[in-house]
N, C-alpha and C positions, 0 to 999 in steps of 0.2 A: 246810591250807593250799595252795590249790590256786585257778590263777590263769584268768579268766575276761574275755578281751579285749572279742569284740565283741557275745556274747547280753546284751540289756539286759534287767535286771527287767524282768517283766511291766509294763505298764503301770496294770495294775488295781493296783499295789503304792503305785505313785502316788499314785492317787486314794484309797484309803484312808487315806493323810494325814491328807486333810481332808474325811473322810465325816462331813457334819452328825450331829452328839450324839455322837461317841464324843470319849474323852478329847483335851482338848488344852490344850497351855501359856495363859495368859491372854496374852502377845504373843509373835507366831508371830516367829523370825529373822526380817530385815530382807531377806536375801537368799532364801532361802525360793522366794516368790513369784517372782522373778527367775529364780529355776533349774531352778523348774516347768514355768513357760512356754516358757522356752528347750528343756525337755526334750521339751514337748508339738509343740513346733513341729519337731526334730529325728528324732520320733518319727513324723509326721502326723499326730499329734491333731487338735493346733489350731495351725495355721500361723501365722507372726503376718509382717507387712510392714516392709520394711528400717528406716522409721522407730521402729518397735515393738523391731526386733530393738539397732538404735544405743542408745534407750532402756536397754533390759537390759544391753548391753554399760555403759556409762558406768557404773548399778547395780553392776555386777559389779569395775570398778576402781574407784569409789568405799569401795565397803564390803569390798575383799578380804582386809584381817586377819581379819577375823570367819569366813573360811571354816571353820575348824579350833575354831569355839566352842563347838558343839552335836551330839551326835549328830545328829539332825535336820538341819543345816544339811549335815554332812559326807557325810551320804547323802545328799540332795538333790544334791549336785556331782558324787558319784559316779557316780550313777544317770545324769544330761547326759554323762558323759562319756562311758559306756557306750552311750547311744543316740548320740550322734553317730560315735560310732567304727562302729558298727554299721547306720547308714542314710547318712552322706555319705562315710565313710572317716576312717583318722586322719589326725591332722595330719602336714604333711612327707609324705606317704602319698597322700593324697588329690587329685587333680587340681587343686584350688584354691590347693593351699599348699604342692605338689611341687618348685616352684622356690623355695619362703621365702617369706617377710612382711616386707613393708618395714616396718623400723622408725615411721616417722612414717604415720599414717594416711591410707587413700584408699579411694574408696570402691570398695562390693564382698565387702569381705573383713568385715564387722562381723561376723557369725555365727562367724568361725575366728578373729578376734581375743578375742571372747569367748573362747570357749573356750581359747584358749592363756592367759590370764587364770588361767581357772579352775585349768587344769592346774599353771602354772607356782603357782597361791596354793593349793593345795593342798599342793604339794611345800614351801612354805615356810612355811604355816601350820599345815597339819595335819597332817603326819607328824612327832610331837614324840615325845619317850618317853611324857611325860603322854598324850598322846593315843593312843600303842599298846595303851597301860593302859585305858585309859578304853573305847577305842573298836574295838578288839582286831578283833570280830566283824566290824564294818564295813570295816576297812582290808586284811583278809585275803581274797586273793586281788580287790584289785581295782586291778586292771592297765591300763596305758594302753595303747593301741594303737601311741600314736606310737613308743611303747620300739623294736620290729620293725624300726624305721627306727635309730633311736637310741639308748640305745648297742646297740641290737640284740636280738634274740629267743635266747632260750634254747629246743632244738629237743625236748627230753625235759621234762618233770616231778620238779620236785625231790622227794625220798623225804623226807616228813617226820622219818621217824625214824632217816634215816641219819646219821651223825655222824663228819667229819673232823678225827680230831686232827692240827695244824700244828703245827711249829715256827717261834716268830721271835726276833729278837733285840731282847729290851727294854729295850735299851740306849740311850742319848743322849747319852755324859757331855760334860760343858763341852768345846769344840773349842780348841786350840791356834792360839795367834797370832794375827793379824790378824782382826776379823770380816770373814765373807763374808755376802752378802747369803743371808738366807732361812735363819742358822746355826742363829737360835732356834726356828724355825719346827717344830710337832712332827716326826717321822721317821715317814715312810708304810714300814709293812711288808704286802707282798703273802702272802695267805695262802692263796695258789691254787685258793678258793674264788669261786664267783656267787654271786650272789640273782635269782633268777630275776623279773622283774616281777611285782608285786603277793605273793610270797610272804611269809613273816616268819617269819626265823630266829633261833637264841637261838646267841651267842658264850659262852662258857664259859670263866672265865680263873682262872687262881690267887690265893688271896687277897692277894699283895702288887702286884697290879695295881690292885687294887680299891680308889675314890676317892683315886688317886695324878697323876691330870689323864689317865689314858689315854683314848685313846676308841676306838670304831669306826666306820670311815668305809665306806658304800654307796658307791659310784661312786667310780671313780677323777678324773674329768674335775672338779674343782675351782673351773676360774674363772666367775667371774662376765660372762657375755658381752653383758650389757644396755649396752652402751655400740656394739655390733656395729650399725651402722645397718641393715641385713639381716639378718630370725632366720629361720634355718635349722635351729636347733634348740629345745628347751627353752634360756633362756638360764641356768637353773642345775638343775643334776641331778644333783648329790653332797647325801646327808644325813649328816649326823655323830651318834652316839648317844654321850655321855659312859660310861664305864664307873665307876657307882656301887655296881656289888654282880658276884656270881660271876656270874649270867644277866642277859646284856643283848639284848630282844628287838630285831630288828634290820627295817625294812620300809624297801620305795622304790618306786613305782608303775612307774617306769622296770627296776625291778633293775639290778643295777652288781656290780665286783668287791667283795671283803669285804677290807679294809683294817686295820691297827692302828696305830692314831698314837699314837705316843710321844714324849711330853712333853722337854722339852729339861732334861739334867740328869738325867735319867733314868736309872739303871745298877742295873735289875734281871735283866741276863743276859739269855740265853739261857734261854726260857721252851715251854711247850707249850702252844697251848690246843684248844679241841673247837669244832666247829661242828655246830650241829645244823639241816637244814632244807632247808638250799642242795646246787647243784650245783659239781663239782669244772671247774674251768676250766685252759684250759693254764697250766704255771709252767715254767718254769727256772731252778732255784739255781744259782749258780756261791758261792753266798756259803761263808765258810772254814767254817761248821758244820755245810752241809748241798747237798753238787757234786747235781745231777743229769746221772747218766752217759750216754751218747750212746743207749747201749741203752732207757734208762730215758724218753728222749726221745722215741724211735723209736716203739715199742712201748705208750707208754701215754700220756705227757703229750699230748703233740702234739694225739691225738684225745678229748680232753676236749672239754665238749656248751657250757661257756661262750664267751659272741660275741667277748673280750678275753684275749689274754694276756698272762703278767706274763713279764717277765726282771727278773733281779737278782741282782746280787754285793755284794761289799763297798762297792763303790766305782762302780756303775752299773744304774741300772734304768732299764724304758722299757716302757710298755704300746702293744701293736699289736695288730688289729686277728684274731682266731683265722683267717679268713678267708684271713689273708694266710701262714699259718703252717703248716696242720695238712702240706705237702710240705716243709716245712724241714728239711734232712736234719740240719747240723750248726750250732746254736744255741752250742754251749762252744768252738768255735774261732771263731765270730763275738763270744763274750764276753771271752773272753781277747784279742781284740782291742780290745775299749770299754776293758778296765782299761788294756790297754798304754798308752793315746791319753791317759787320765786321770793314769796313774803321771807321764807327761810334762808336763801341764800343773799337775801338785800339786810335780815336781820344779822347772820353771823357777819357779814362787812361792815356792819355799821351806817349802812345806806337809809336813805327811803324806800320805805315800801313802793310807793306811787314814784318813779322820777318820770323823767323829762320826756325819754320814749318807753317802748316796753324794753324790760328788763333782758329778756329772750324774744328770738324772730328766728323759726325754724322752717325748711319749705325741706323736698325732695325733691330730686332733679335724677337722672337717667346716669349720669354720671357725678362724681364726686367732685368739689369745687376744685380740691388740690392731691398732691399724690399720697396724703396721709390726711387725718381728723383736721380741722381748723377750728378756732371760733370765727365769728362775724355780723355782720349785718346784712342780708340772712346767713344761720347758720345752716350751711349745706352738707351735711357730710353722710347721710345715706341715701341708698338709689332706689329708683321703681323701673318696671317695667311698662312702657304706657300701654301694650299689648295685651300685658295679663290682668285677665278681668276678676273681680273679686264680688261679681255682683251688688254692689254697692254697700258692701259691709267689711271692709278690709279689716283683719287683725293684728297690723301694725301697733306696737305697742306706744306709736307717738299718738295714737286715737283711741288705745285703755288708760293713759297716763302717765305722769313722771314715775309713781310708784312702781311700773315695771320695766323698766331697762334702761336707765337715762343716765349711766356712767358715762356713757362716751359723751354727748351734751353738758351735762352738768364739768366734765373735765374741762371741755372748750370754752363752756361759759367762766370755769375758775379763772382761767389765761385771761378772758377779757376786762375781769374787775380790777386787774392792775395790783390786787394786793399788797401788802411786806410781806418779806417770806425772811426765815435764817439761809446764810447761804448754802446753794445746792438742790433746795428744796422745789425749784422749775415743776421738775415733772412728779411732785410728790403731792406738796399740800393743796392741790388743785382738786386734787380728788376727793378734800373735807368735806367741800358745799354738796356732796348726794350724799353724804353720809347723814350731813342734817337735814335735808330732805326727809330721808326716809324714815331715820328717827324721830324728830321732833315735827317733820310734817306730819308723818306717818303713822307711827306708831311703832315703826321695825324697833326690836331689840336692837341696842347700840351694837355689840356682838355681830348681830348679824347685817347689821347696816354697815357697820364696818369692813366688812369683808363681804358686800357686793357692791361698794365704791368704788372697789378695780376688780371688779372680775373673778373671785373668787372666793365663795360663801365660809369656805373651810377655813380660812384665817380669822380666829377670832382678835382679842386684844393677848390674850394670853399665847396663842401661839406665834404673832408680831415679836413678843418680844424672846419667844424663844429662838425665834429666827437672827434675831439681834443678838442673843449669849451664846448661842455654839459657833460664831467666828472669831478667826486668831484676832481679829481686830479688837472685840470687845474682850478677848481673855489677855490681850495686852497691854487695859488700860486705854487705847486708842481712840480716837472721833471714830465715827462713821464715812465709811471713804466717800466722797463727794467729789472726786476726779474725772474728767472728763475719759470716760475708759468704762471696760465692762466689769472692771472691779467696780465700777459704785455701789454704795449699797441703801443709796436713797431714792434716787428716780424710779418712777413707776413702779414701786413697792409698799407695800403696808407699813413695812416698820421705818421707812419715811417719814411719815407723818404720825407714825403710832402716835406720839408723844402730846399731839393737840389731841386724838381723840380720846388718851387717860386723863388728860385735863378736864376732858365735859365728863367722865365716869368719876369723878371726883371733887368734882367741881360746880358743874351743869355748864347748858349750853352758854349760859350768861355769862360767864368767865370769858370767854372767846369774843362775844360779841360789844362787852361792854372795851373788852381790848383793842381790838380792831374799831369802835367806834371814837376812842381816844387816840388812833391815830388819824382820823379824818380832822378831828378836833384840833390836834395839832396843826396839822398841812393846813387849816383855813387861818389858824396861827400865827403861819410862815413859817412852822419847824416841816420841816420833808423829810423822811426816811430811805433811804435807796432800799428800789422796791423788792428788787433780789438779793439783798446785801446788808441788811437791815443789822446791823451793827448787835453783836450778838449780846454781850453784856448788858446794855441798856435796853434789847428788847426781851430779853430772861427778865430784869425790874419791871419794866415797863406790863407784861404781862401778868408778873406777881403782886404788881398793886389790882390789877382787874379780878386776880383770883382770890385775893386777900390775904395772901398764902406764899412762902418762900417756896416758887418752883424752881428754883438751882437745882435740887438732887435729881428731883427728875428729869428736867434737861439733860440733865448729864449721864442721866441711864440710857436716853433715848440717844444718845453718840453726839450729844451738842455740848462743847463741854466749856466753862466759862473761861475768857481771854487772861480774866485779873481776879481770880477767886476772890483773896483779903480786900479789892478795894470794893469787890459788888457786894461779901458777907455787911459792910461797912454800909455802903448803902441800905442794903435791906432792913438794917438794924435803924439806919435812919428814917425810915419810913413806917418805921413800925413792923415789920412783918418777919412773921416769925417763922422755924420749923412747923412743918405739918404733920401733926400724928398721921394723919390719912397718907401720904406720900411715905413715910415710914411704916408704914403696915405695908404699904403696895410694893415697896420694895423688899420686903422680907417676904412675901408672896414672892416672887419673882423668882427670889432661891429657891421657892420649893419647884420650880418650875424645868430645871435646868435638867436635862439630858447626863444621867449617871452611869449609859452603859450604851455599848452598841443598840443594845436592845429598844432600850429608851427612844435615843435615835433617832431608829426603823420604826419606831410608833410615831413618833412626831411626824418623820416625812412623811409616812402616810395620810395622817391627818390632815397635811396641807396638801397635798395630790394623792387624794382617795384613787383616781384614774393609773395610780402607779409613778414608781419614780424610775425615768428614761435617760437614756441619755439626751445628751446636748451641751451647751456652749460649758464648758468645767468653773467659768466666773463665775456664773450667776443662775440663779433659776433652777430648774429642773435640773440643770447637768450640773451643777455645782452638788447638790444633796446626791444624786447618782455616783462623783468620785467619792461622798466623802461618808455615805453609807458601810465600805466596808474597812474605813480609814476611824470612826470615831470609836474613841473607848473614856475610859471612866477617866484617865489624864485629862483627857481635854476637860470633861464636866469637872474636875477640879478647880482648874487654873480659871474658868466659867465664875464661879462660887467664888472663890478668891480675889475675881477683879468685883464680883459684886458687894461683895463686903467689906471691901478699900473705900468701895461708893458710899454703903451705908455707915460705917465709920468717917468718914472722912466729913458727912455731912451732920451726923446722929452719935456725935464722940458719948454723951451722956445720954444715947439708948433715945427710946419712946418719947417724945417731947407731951409734956399736957397739953391737953385740948381734946374737943370730940372725937 
């Protein structure tokens, strides 16, 4: 198992494949002449013109599925890659491709596109379990030079005789409660071992894993990036080998971390496996059955040569470049903080704190997985540059802890939890988990946590309430706009989930936690509520039961009106749920917040936009405030007060109810 990046096989070897009179198959595979011609071009033996290169590139694209069909084709393809790496320079490292390659073909990059297709084709079609057995001698040592860029170089040779024993959790039992995203996908278990580019390692498992749906993955970056407009690394860099025998050979010309993928409903428990022919990579284990101590981390783990480091607890997992962490002193506290954050999320939605697999799985990449942020297993929403050095101590907030900047991650994690919502809240209430993380988990005051949950610390509960009360819809006694238009008043806005934070303000986190736990229990009893359109009155009633008070006036204020107020009122009475003096007092407080002049409106606008109110889309956000700054006047304030007074009179006709 020896890596060979840059030294191409001697040209005489290539020529020998077609020496007249030598034994040849009756029909030479179609790709071989093209691969040889490009090899002769990059080595200088027989330079080609642009048109010829383009034609050869087209032939490769059309025949790429056959690149792993025979030893001759595989060997010719690997020889081409070696020649290109040695004479032109590796993909994404040489001058022509270091800034990436446009997905849409453009002139001048024909050769590089051909090599991109060859290398991706080898990964997709040549590195199969069958081919490792058939062509092992050819694939052994076939390292792509681009691996030095991504996923990274391994600075020392793997000892083919070194064997690492590692423990993994080989259980992925049925999950409790409402299904969350990726629940039934295999659970990925790090081994702390890394396959050097071009090497072939062997993973040995106990009999109970053989033929049971387990597999070995080489390379943690498993998303297919073929939809990206610019190619910044190979689109697919991860390979999976099913465990169909006690010994599973694995290979990857790019190298990669070695993981065991555990199928859904497996319950084999904690088992020990052996990996031969790989190097170690940094691994901080905070798992219940194996916890890395600070001494072990500082003296041993962070110094391993694998270019990616794994961090895993029973609730959280991530991979970051080793270059970020080899001077990182205390990941034990870091992992504890991540576990604390995820306990808050699980509590909020009434789910067990320890689930079938990690609640959150993060990794960084050279490019985002999609055109925007997405949930995922792994969630891959943060970029990094392989060429930017940090001296072993990155200041990325992921390594400082979830309390330092997790609004994007917890927004996307919120989506993945598939919890129930009022209509129109899909892109609003998913910000609520981060409020819980900051406030309940790390003691940040509720207003600040609310503001930080969606990138504007200036928006407190009071300011969010004002942002709703100054609108025309509020003045007219209408619900918040949830249309699929720029007039929407809920999505991506604090006022869109302010109702929940106000429930916490008045009744504590337990009110929401008990509510969503009741939804989980109902699901297990066969009662399933529409995830993104939970019936309004039913939801208000069930939330009120959890809070121990009639929440109707509070939720009505925040722009969600009951559909049958009289029927809902009767149901509240039957459930023994009384009007709340806390809500009454809060509504009176809102009355005092309404701007009653242009000056007061301007003060509010500059509070939520301290950097200044500027032009923008006039239908929402700062652009809306820019339009209304010269328009808002006392009449608008009076109309808002009248609308709020009407809510108070409707739900509290006899004034403040008795109670604490």
